[in-house]
PDB file of N, H, CA, C and O in Angstrom:
ATOM      1  N   ARG A   1      36.234  16.217  -9.475  1.00  0.00           N
ATOM      2  CA  ARG A   1      36.080  15.819  -8.099  1.00  0.00           C
ATOM      3  C   ARG A   1      34.646  15.245  -7.901  1.00  0.00           C
ATOM      4  O   ARG A   1      33.682  15.930  -8.244  1.00  0.00           O
ATOM      5  N   LYS A   2      34.495  14.155  -7.422  1.00  0.00           N
ATOM      6  H   LYS A   2      35.278  13.599  -7.144  1.00  0.00           H
ATOM      7  CA  LYS A   2      33.234  13.260  -6.971  1.00  0.00           C
ATOM      8  C   LYS A   2      32.925  13.523  -5.924  1.00  0.00           C
ATOM      9  O   LYS A   2      33.694  13.177  -5.027  1.00  0.00           O
ATOM     10  N   ASP A   3      31.768  14.193  -5.590  1.00  0.00           N
ATOM     11  H   ASP A   3      31.144  14.474  -6.319  1.00  0.00           H
ATOM     12  CA  ASP A   3      31.239  14.385  -4.076  1.00  0.00           C
ATOM     13  C   ASP A   3      30.299  13.365  -3.673  1.00  0.00           C
ATOM     14  O   ASP A   3      30.127  13.310  -2.456  1.00  0.00           O
ATOM     15  N   PHE A   4      29.589  12.474  -4.435  1.00  0.00           N
ATOM     16  H   PHE A   4      29.728  12.519  -5.424  1.00  0.00           H
ATOM     17  CA  PHE A   4      28.815  11.663  -4.146  1.00  0.00           C
ATOM     18  C   PHE A   4      28.866  10.484  -5.124  1.00  0.00           C
ATOM     19  O   PHE A   4      29.196  10.702  -6.290  1.00  0.00           O
ATOM     20  N   PRO A   5      28.533   9.153  -4.683  1.00  0.00           N
ATOM     21  CA  PRO A   5      28.719   8.015  -5.192  1.00  0.00           C
ATOM     22  C   PRO A   5      27.897   7.781  -6.282  1.00  0.00           C
ATOM     23  O   PRO A   5      26.682   7.885  -6.114  1.00  0.00           O
ATOM     24  N   LEU A   6      28.373   7.460  -7.452  1.00  0.00           N
ATOM     25  H   LEU A   6      29.361   7.376  -7.588  1.00  0.00           H
ATOM     26  CA  LEU A   6      27.305   7.030  -8.797  1.00  0.00           C
ATOM     27  C   LEU A   6      27.551   5.574  -9.084  1.00  0.00           C
ATOM     28  O   LEU A   6      28.580   4.989  -8.748  1.00  0.00           O
ATOM     29  N   THR A   7      26.614   5.062  -9.681  1.00  0.00           N
ATOM     30  H   THR A   7      25.778   5.537  -9.954  1.00  0.00           H
ATOM     31  CA  THR A   7      26.548   3.623  -9.928  1.00  0.00           C
ATOM     32  C   THR A   7      26.637   3.749 -11.501  1.00  0.00           C
ATOM     33  O   THR A   7      25.790   4.402 -12.110  1.00  0.00           O
ATOM     34  N   GLY A   8      27.553   3.190 -12.069  1.00  0.00           N
ATOM     35  H   GLY A   8      28.241   2.659 -11.575  1.00  0.00           H
ATOM     36  CA  GLY A   8      27.434   2.730 -13.519  1.00  0.00           C
ATOM     37  C   GLY A   8      28.210   1.603 -13.959  1.00  0.00           C
ATOM     38  O   GLY A   8      28.437   0.673 -13.185  1.00  0.00           O
ATOM     39  N   PHE A   9      28.635   1.612 -15.148  1.00  0.00           N
ATOM     40  H   PHE A   9      28.451   2.368 -15.777  1.00  0.00           H
ATOM     41  CA  PHE A   9      29.258   0.406 -15.744  1.00  0.00           C
ATOM     42  C   PHE A   9      30.869   0.912 -15.817  1.00  0.00           C
ATOM     43  O   PHE A   9      31.686  -0.008 -15.855  1.00  0.00           O
ATOM     44  N   VAL A  10      31.338   2.126 -15.837  1.00  0.00           N
ATOM     45  H   VAL A  10      30.674   2.873 -15.807  1.00  0.00           H
ATOM     46  CA  VAL A  10      32.505   2.590 -16.229  1.00  0.00           C
ATOM     47  C   VAL A  10      32.922   3.656 -15.057  1.00  0.00           C
ATOM     48  O   VAL A  10      32.137   4.573 -14.818  1.00  0.00           O
ATOM     49  N   GLU A  11      34.028   3.558 -14.395  1.00  0.00           N
ATOM     50  H   GLU A  11      34.665   2.813 -14.590  1.00  0.00           H
ATOM     51  CA  GLU A  11      34.647   4.591 -13.316  1.00  0.00           C
ATOM     52  C   GLU A  11      35.541   5.439 -14.343  1.00  0.00           C
ATOM     53  O   GLU A  11      36.241   4.875 -15.184  1.00  0.00           O
ATOM     54  N   VAL A  12      35.470   6.824 -14.219  1.00  0.00           N
ATOM     55  H   VAL A  12      34.901   7.282 -13.536  1.00  0.00           H
ATOM     56  CA  VAL A  12      36.371   7.674 -15.083  1.00  0.00           C
ATOM     57  C   VAL A  12      36.971   8.619 -13.968  1.00  0.00           C
ATOM     58  O   VAL A  12      36.329   9.362 -13.224  1.00  0.00           O
ATOM     59  N   ARG A  13      38.623   8.393 -14.019  1.00  0.00           N
ATOM     60  H   ARG A  13      39.144   7.790 -14.622  1.00  0.00           H
ATOM     61  CA  ARG A  13      39.298   9.166 -13.057  1.00  0.00           C
ATOM     62  C   ARG A  13      40.445   9.735 -13.820  1.00  0.00           C
ATOM     63  O   ARG A  13      40.748   9.319 -14.939  1.00  0.00           O
ATOM     64  N   TRP A  14      41.125  10.759 -13.157  1.00  0.00           N
ATOM     65  H   TRP A  14      40.878  11.096 -12.248  1.00  0.00           H
ATOM     66  CA  TRP A  14      42.388  11.153 -13.474  1.00  0.00           C
ATOM     67  C   TRP A  14      43.623  10.577 -12.855  1.00  0.00           C
ATOM     68  O   TRP A  14      43.910  10.638 -11.659  1.00  0.00           O
ATOM     69  N   ASP A  15      44.279  10.044 -13.746  1.00  0.00           N
ATOM     70  H   ASP A  15      44.046   9.994 -14.718  1.00  0.00           H
ATOM     71  CA  ASP A  15      45.606   9.501 -13.081  1.00  0.00           C
ATOM     72  C   ASP A  15      46.685  10.602 -13.343  1.00  0.00           C
ATOM     73  O   ASP A  15      46.894  11.144 -14.428  1.00  0.00           O
ATOM     74  N   ASN A  16      47.395  10.864 -12.054  1.00  0.00           N
ATOM     75  H   ASN A  16      47.225  10.424 -11.173  1.00  0.00           H
ATOM     76  CA  ASN A  16      48.580  12.107 -12.190  1.00  0.00           C
ATOM     77  C   ASN A  16      49.911  11.418 -12.616  1.00  0.00           C
ATOM     78  O   ASN A  16      50.820  12.116 -13.066  1.00  0.00           O
ATOM     79  N   GLU A  17      50.060  10.037 -12.486  1.00  0.00           N
ATOM     80  H   GLU A  17      49.322   9.469 -12.121  1.00  0.00           H
ATOM     81  CA  GLU A  17      51.302   9.684 -12.858  1.00  0.00           C
ATOM     82  C   GLU A  17      51.437   9.542 -14.340  1.00  0.00           C
ATOM     83  O   GLU A  17      52.458   9.825 -14.968  1.00  0.00           O
ATOM     84  N   GLU A  18      50.225   9.040 -14.893  1.00  0.00           N
ATOM     85  H   GLU A  18      49.396   8.811 -14.383  1.00  0.00           H
ATOM     86  CA  GLU A  18      50.042   8.827 -16.365  1.00  0.00           C
ATOM     87  C   GLU A  18      49.599  10.250 -17.186  1.00  0.00           C
ATOM     88  O   GLU A  18      49.565  10.346 -18.413  1.00  0.00           O
ATOM     89  N   LYS A  19      49.352  11.054 -16.470  1.00  0.00           N
ATOM     90  H   LYS A  19      49.380  10.976 -15.474  1.00  0.00           H
ATOM     91  CA  LYS A  19      48.724  12.520 -16.792  1.00  0.00           C
ATOM     92  C   LYS A  19      47.755  12.380 -17.850  1.00  0.00           C
ATOM     93  O   LYS A  19      47.813  12.997 -18.913  1.00  0.00           O
ATOM     94  N   ARG A  20      46.667  11.369 -17.459  1.00  0.00           N
ATOM     95  H   ARG A  20      46.620  10.867 -16.595  1.00  0.00           H
ATOM     96  CA  ARG A  20      45.721  11.057 -18.666  1.00  0.00           C
ATOM     97  C   ARG A  20      44.527  10.548 -17.788  1.00  0.00           C
ATOM     98  O   ARG A  20      44.680  10.169 -16.627  1.00  0.00           O
ATOM     99  N   VAL A  21      43.380  10.571 -18.413  1.00  0.00           N
ATOM    100  H   VAL A  21      43.255  10.879 -19.356  1.00  0.00           H
ATOM    101  CA  VAL A  21      42.040  10.039 -17.995  1.00  0.00           C
ATOM    102  C   VAL A  21      41.994   8.647 -18.181  1.00  0.00           C
ATOM    103  O   VAL A  21      42.283   8.067 -19.228  1.00  0.00           O
ATOM    104  N   VAL A  22      41.602   8.103 -17.077  1.00  0.00           N
ATOM    105  H   VAL A  22      41.368   8.574 -16.226  1.00  0.00           H
ATOM    106  CA  VAL A  22      41.569   6.628 -17.181  1.00  0.00           C
ATOM    107  C   VAL A  22      40.270   5.909 -17.175  1.00  0.00           C
ATOM    108  O   VAL A  22      39.460   6.334 -16.351  1.00  0.00           O
ATOM    109  N   TYR A  23      39.946   5.043 -17.820  1.00  0.00           N
ATOM    110  H   TYR A  23      40.604   4.698 -18.489  1.00  0.00           H
ATOM    111  CA  TYR A  23      38.354   4.234 -17.824  1.00  0.00           C
ATOM    112  C   TYR A  23      38.744   3.078 -17.211  1.00  0.00           C
ATOM    113  O   TYR A  23      39.622   2.337 -17.654  1.00  0.00           O
ATOM    114  N   GLU A  24      37.924   2.838 -15.883  1.00  0.00           N
ATOM    115  H   GLU A  24      37.211   3.440 -15.523  1.00  0.00           H
ATOM    116  CA  GLU A  24      38.072   1.254 -15.343  1.00  0.00           C
ATOM    117  C   GLU A  24      36.691   0.828 -15.127  1.00  0.00           C
ATOM    118  O   GLU A  24      35.825   1.618 -14.753  1.00  0.00           O
ATOM    119  N   PRO A  25      36.441  -0.582 -15.389  1.00  0.00           N
ATOM    120  CA  PRO A  25      35.179  -0.982 -15.167  1.00  0.00           C
ATOM    121  C   PRO A  25      34.699  -0.918 -13.335  1.00  0.00           C
ATOM    122  O   PRO A  25      35.407  -1.354 -12.428  1.00  0.00           O
ATOM    123  N   VAL A  26      33.474  -0.329 -13.182  1.00  0.00           N
ATOM    124  H   VAL A  26      32.898   0.025 -13.919  1.00  0.00           H
ATOM    125  CA  VAL A  26      33.030  -0.478 -11.667  1.00  0.00           C
ATOM    126  C   VAL A  26      33.283  -1.694 -10.864  1.00  0.00           C
ATOM    127  O   VAL A  26      33.004  -2.742 -11.446  1.00  0.00           O
ATOM    128  N   ARG A  27      33.681  -1.784  -9.835  1.00  0.00           N
ATOM    129  H   ARG A  27      33.908  -0.932  -9.362  1.00  0.00           H
ATOM    130  CA  ARG A  27      33.718  -2.933  -8.893  1.00  0.00           C
ATOM    131  C   ARG A  27      33.025  -2.471  -7.598  1.00  0.00           C
ATOM    132  O   ARG A  27      33.476  -1.476  -7.029  1.00  0.00           O
ATOM    133  N   LEU A  28      31.990  -3.103  -7.107  1.00  0.00           N
ATOM    134  H   LEU A  28      31.624  -3.911  -7.569  1.00  0.00           H
ATOM    135  CA  LEU A  28      31.117  -2.491  -5.981  1.00  0.00           C
ATOM    136  C   LEU A  28      31.541  -3.578  -4.795  1.00  0.00           C
ATOM    137  O   LEU A  28      31.483  -4.777  -5.068  1.00  0.00           O
ATOM    138  N   PRO A  29      31.900  -3.212  -3.682  1.00  0.00           N
ATOM    139  CA  PRO A  29      32.240  -4.249  -2.753  1.00  0.00           C
ATOM    140  C   PRO A  29      31.062  -4.834  -2.283  1.00  0.00           C
ATOM    141  O   PRO A  29      31.317  -5.906  -1.734  1.00  0.00           O
ATOM    142  N   GLN A  30      29.756  -4.526  -2.280  1.00  0.00           N
ATOM    143  H   GLN A  30      29.550  -3.655  -2.726  1.00  0.00           H
ATOM    144  CA  GLN A  30      28.646  -5.198  -1.914  1.00  0.00           C
ATOM    145  C   GLN A  30      27.551  -5.436  -2.986  1.00  0.00           C
ATOM    146  O   GLN A  30      27.251  -4.508  -3.737  1.00  0.00           O
ATOM    147  N   GLU A  31      27.016  -6.497  -3.076  1.00  0.00           N
ATOM    148  H   GLU A  31      27.259  -7.251  -2.466  1.00  0.00           H
ATOM    149  CA  GLU A  31      25.953  -7.055  -3.906  1.00  0.00           C
ATOM    150  C   GLU A  31      24.871  -5.785  -4.145  1.00  0.00           C
ATOM    151  O   GLU A  31      24.602  -5.118  -3.146  1.00  0.00           O
ATOM    152  N   PHE A  32      24.353  -5.487  -5.194  1.00  0.00           N
ATOM    153  H   PHE A  32      24.572  -6.029  -6.005  1.00  0.00           H
ATOM    154  CA  PHE A  32      23.054  -4.506  -5.207  1.00  0.00           C
ATOM    155  C   PHE A  32      21.937  -5.485  -4.483  1.00  0.00           C
ATOM    156  O   PHE A  32      21.767  -6.664  -4.797  1.00  0.00           O
ATOM    157  N   ARG A  33      21.272  -4.842  -3.548  1.00  0.00           N
ATOM    158  H   ARG A  33      21.410  -3.885  -3.294  1.00  0.00           H
ATOM    159  CA  ARG A  33      19.983  -5.295  -2.872  1.00  0.00           C
ATOM    160  C   ARG A  33      18.678  -4.917  -3.668  1.00  0.00           C
ATOM    161  O   ARG A  33      18.354  -3.838  -4.166  1.00  0.00           O
ATOM    162  N   ARG A  34      18.067  -6.053  -3.641  1.00  0.00           N
ATOM    163  H   ARG A  34      18.329  -6.929  -3.236  1.00  0.00           H
ATOM    164  CA  ARG A  34      16.655  -5.790  -4.168  1.00  0.00           C
ATOM    165  C   ARG A  34      15.445  -5.886  -3.113  1.00  0.00           C
ATOM    166  O   ARG A  34      15.262  -6.844  -2.363  1.00  0.00           O
ATOM    167  N   PHE A  35      14.784  -4.926  -3.173  1.00  0.00           N
ATOM    168  H   PHE A  35      14.932  -4.147  -3.783  1.00  0.00           H
ATOM    169  CA  PHE A  35      13.830  -5.049  -2.128  1.00  0.00           C
ATOM    170  C   PHE A  35      12.549  -5.381  -2.671  1.00  0.00           C
ATOM    171  O   PHE A  35      12.128  -4.958  -3.748  1.00  0.00           O
ATOM    172  N   ASP A  36      11.826  -6.297  -1.746  1.00  0.00           N
ATOM    173  H   ASP A  36      12.168  -6.641  -0.871  1.00  0.00           H
ATOM    174  CA  ASP A  36      10.586  -6.984  -2.096  1.00  0.00           C
ATOM    175  C   ASP A  36       9.525  -6.147  -1.236  1.00  0.00           C
ATOM    176  O   ASP A  36       9.390  -6.351  -0.030  1.00  0.00           O
ATOM    177  N   PHE A  37       8.697  -5.082  -2.019  1.00  0.00           N
ATOM    178  H   PHE A  37       8.807  -4.917  -2.999  1.00  0.00           H
ATOM    179  CA  PHE A  37       7.808  -4.544  -1.087  1.00  0.00           C
ATOM    180  C   PHE A  37       6.447  -4.970  -1.030  1.00  0.00           C
ATOM    181  O   PHE A  37       5.624  -4.299  -0.408  1.00  0.00           O
ATOM    182  N   LEU A  38       6.079  -6.205  -1.721  1.00  0.00           N
ATOM    183  H   LEU A  38       6.747  -6.750  -2.227  1.00  0.00           H
ATOM    184  CA  LEU A  38       5.199  -6.978  -1.518  1.00  0.00           C
ATOM    185  C   LEU A  38       5.255  -8.194  -0.691  1.00  0.00           C
ATOM    186  O   LEU A  38       4.976  -9.339  -1.047  1.00  0.00           O
ATOM    187  N   SER A  39       5.710  -7.732   0.620  1.00  0.00           N
ATOM    188  H   SER A  39       5.936  -6.802   0.909  1.00  0.00           H
ATOM    189  CA  SER A  39       6.142  -9.068   1.410  1.00  0.00           C
ATOM    190  C   SER A  39       5.198  -9.584   2.053  1.00  0.00           C
ATOM    191  O   SER A  39       4.174  -8.931   2.252  1.00  0.00           O
ATOM    192  N   PRO A  40       5.340 -10.872   2.517  1.00  0.00           N
ATOM    193  CA  PRO A  40       4.187 -11.459   3.183  1.00  0.00           C
ATOM    194  C   PRO A  40       4.118 -11.307   4.666  1.00  0.00           C
ATOM    195  O   PRO A  40       3.298 -11.837   5.415  1.00  0.00           O
ATOM    196  N   TRP A  41       5.184 -10.438   5.009  1.00  0.00           N
ATOM    197  H   TRP A  41       5.850 -10.008   4.400  1.00  0.00           H
ATOM    198  CA  TRP A  41       5.261 -10.293   6.420  1.00  0.00           C
ATOM    199  C   TRP A  41       4.235  -9.174   6.935  1.00  0.00           C
ATOM    200  O   TRP A  41       3.953  -9.029   8.125  1.00  0.00           O
ATOM    201  N   GLU A  42       3.680  -8.351   5.821  1.00  0.00           N
ATOM    202  H   GLU A  42       3.909  -8.469   4.855  1.00  0.00           H
ATOM    203  CA  GLU A  42       2.715  -7.270   6.257  1.00  0.00           C
ATOM    204  C   GLU A  42       1.393  -8.043   6.743  1.00  0.00           C
ATOM    205  O   GLU A  42       0.983  -9.069   6.199  1.00  0.00           O
ATOM    206  N   GLY A  43       0.771  -7.404   7.859  1.00  0.00           N
ATOM    207  H   GLY A  43       1.104  -6.571   8.300  1.00  0.00           H
ATOM    208  CA  GLY A  43      -0.632  -7.618   8.091  1.00  0.00           C
ATOM    209  C   GLY A  43      -1.061  -8.754   9.027  1.00  0.00           C
ATOM    210  O   GLY A  43      -2.184  -9.142   9.350  1.00  0.00           O
ATOM    211  N   THR A  44       0.258  -9.204   9.393  1.00  0.00           N
ATOM    212  H   THR A  44       1.171  -8.889   9.130  1.00  0.00           H
ATOM    213  CA  THR A  44      -0.152 -10.504  10.202  1.00  0.00           C
ATOM    214  C   THR A  44      -0.575  -9.850  11.847  1.00  0.00           C
ATOM    215  O   THR A  44      -0.014  -8.932  12.446  1.00  0.00           O
ATOM    216  N   ASP A  45      -1.725 -10.668  12.278  1.00  0.00           N
ATOM    217  H   ASP A  45      -2.181 -11.414  11.792  1.00  0.00           H
ATOM    218  CA  ASP A  45      -2.338 -10.529  13.566  1.00  0.00           C
ATOM    219  C   ASP A  45      -1.724 -11.546  14.558  1.00  0.00           C
ATOM    220  O   ASP A  45      -1.776 -12.741  14.265  1.00  0.00           O
ATOM    221  N   TYR A  46      -1.186 -11.173  15.636  1.00  0.00           N
ATOM    222  H   TYR A  46      -1.143 -10.203  15.873  1.00  0.00           H
ATOM    223  CA  TYR A  46      -0.661 -11.922  16.552  1.00  0.00           C
ATOM    224  C   TYR A  46      -1.490 -12.084  17.757  1.00  0.00           C
ATOM    225  O   TYR A  46      -1.690 -10.984  18.274  1.00  0.00           O
ATOM    226  N   VAL A  47      -2.004 -12.983  18.344  1.00  0.00           N
ATOM    227  H   VAL A  47      -1.842 -13.876  17.924  1.00  0.00           H
ATOM    228  CA  VAL A  47      -2.822 -13.184  19.503  1.00  0.00           C
ATOM    229  C   VAL A  47      -1.860 -13.422  20.762  1.00  0.00           C
ATOM    230  O   VAL A  47      -1.196 -14.449  20.900  1.00  0.00           O
ATOM    231  N   LEU A  48      -1.864 -12.343  21.669  1.00  0.00           N
ATOM    232  H   LEU A  48      -2.403 -11.508  21.557  1.00  0.00           H
ATOM    233  CA  LEU A  48      -1.064 -12.519  22.766  1.00  0.00           C
ATOM    234  C   LEU A  48      -1.816 -13.309  23.959  1.00  0.00           C
ATOM    235  O   LEU A  48      -2.998 -13.048  24.182  1.00  0.00           O
ATOM    236  N   PRO A  49      -1.156 -14.238  24.693  1.00  0.00           N
ATOM    237  CA  PRO A  49      -1.795 -14.913  25.731  1.00  0.00           C
ATOM    238  C   PRO A  49      -2.490 -13.888  26.588  1.00  0.00           C
ATOM    239  O   PRO A  49      -1.898 -12.878  26.967  1.00  0.00           O
ATOM    240  N   GLY A  50      -3.741 -14.143  26.893  1.00  0.00           N
ATOM    241  H   GLY A  50      -4.222 -14.964  26.585  1.00  0.00           H
ATOM    242  CA  GLY A  50      -4.538 -13.302  27.813  1.00  0.00           C
ATOM    243  C   GLY A  50      -5.079 -11.915  27.200  1.00  0.00           C
ATOM    244  O   GLY A  50      -5.624 -11.042  27.877  1.00  0.00           O
ATOM    245  N   ASP A  51      -4.852 -11.849  25.861  1.00  0.00           N
ATOM    246  H   ASP A  51      -4.410 -12.558  25.312  1.00  0.00           H
ATOM    247  CA  ASP A  51      -5.383 -10.575  25.253  1.00  0.00           C
ATOM    248  C   ASP A  51      -6.681 -10.943  24.542  1.00  0.00           C
ATOM    249  O   ASP A  51      -7.204 -10.042  23.885  1.00  0.00           O
ATOM    250  N   GLU A  52      -7.289 -12.154  24.577  1.00  0.00           N
ATOM    251  H   GLU A  52      -6.865 -12.886  25.111  1.00  0.00           H
ATOM    252  CA  GLU A  52      -8.572 -12.553  23.783  1.00  0.00           C
ATOM    253  C   GLU A  52      -9.825 -11.939  24.231  1.00  0.00           C
ATOM    254  O   GLU A  52     -10.678 -11.660  23.388  1.00  0.00           O
ATOM    255  N   LYS A  53     -10.003 -11.721  25.367  1.00  0.00           N
ATOM    256  H   LYS A  53      -9.310 -11.948  26.051  1.00  0.00           H
ATOM    257  CA  LYS A  53     -11.052 -10.970  26.033  1.00  0.00           C
ATOM    258  C   LYS A  53     -10.896  -9.476  25.541  1.00  0.00           C
ATOM    259  O   LYS A  53     -11.960  -8.902  25.307  1.00  0.00           O
ATOM    260  N   ALA A  54      -9.819  -8.814  25.363  1.00  0.00           N
ATOM    261  H   ALA A  54      -8.954  -9.280  25.553  1.00  0.00           H
ATOM    262  CA  ALA A  54      -9.640  -7.307  24.969  1.00  0.00           C
ATOM    263  C   ALA A  54     -10.113  -7.126  23.790  1.00  0.00           C
ATOM    264  O   ALA A  54     -10.656  -6.052  23.532  1.00  0.00           O
ATOM    265  N   LYS A  55     -10.007  -8.163  22.795  1.00  0.00           N
ATOM    266  H   LYS A  55      -9.566  -9.036  23.005  1.00  0.00           H
ATOM    267  CA  LYS A  55     -10.207  -7.975  21.340  1.00  0.00           C
ATOM    268  C   LYS A  55     -11.768  -8.131  21.129  1.00  0.00           C
ATOM    269  O   LYS A  55     -12.360  -7.433  20.305  1.00  0.00           O
ATOM    270  N   GLY A  56     -12.387  -9.044  21.884  1.00  0.00           N
ATOM    271  H   GLY A  56     -11.906  -9.611  22.553  1.00  0.00           H
ATOM    272  CA  GLY A  56     -14.101  -9.046  21.815  1.00  0.00           C
ATOM    273  C   GLY A  56     -14.692  -7.874  22.140  1.00  0.00           C
ATOM    274  O   GLY A  56     -15.679  -7.517  21.497  1.00  0.00           O
ATOM    275  N   SER A  57     -14.182  -7.076  23.199  1.00  0.00           N
ATOM    276  H   SER A  57     -13.380  -7.366  23.722  1.00  0.00           H
ATOM    277  CA  SER A  57     -14.646  -6.059  23.679  1.00  0.00           C
ATOM    278  C   SER A  57     -15.150  -4.910  22.911  1.00  0.00           C
ATOM    279  O   SER A  57     -15.601  -3.926  23.498  1.00  0.00           O
TER     280      SER A  57
END
């Protein structure tokens, strides 16, 4: 019984019709995502209109 998903190269399951263990290649419905933690979006300072005076105080 598989209670949680595992990612590997081979899926192992029991086939009731053939009464044997079946090994099949894993097919993922969605591509594996790569996360870029050194993103250029970090640390940007936006100046809002009318906010110039608040920054100088």
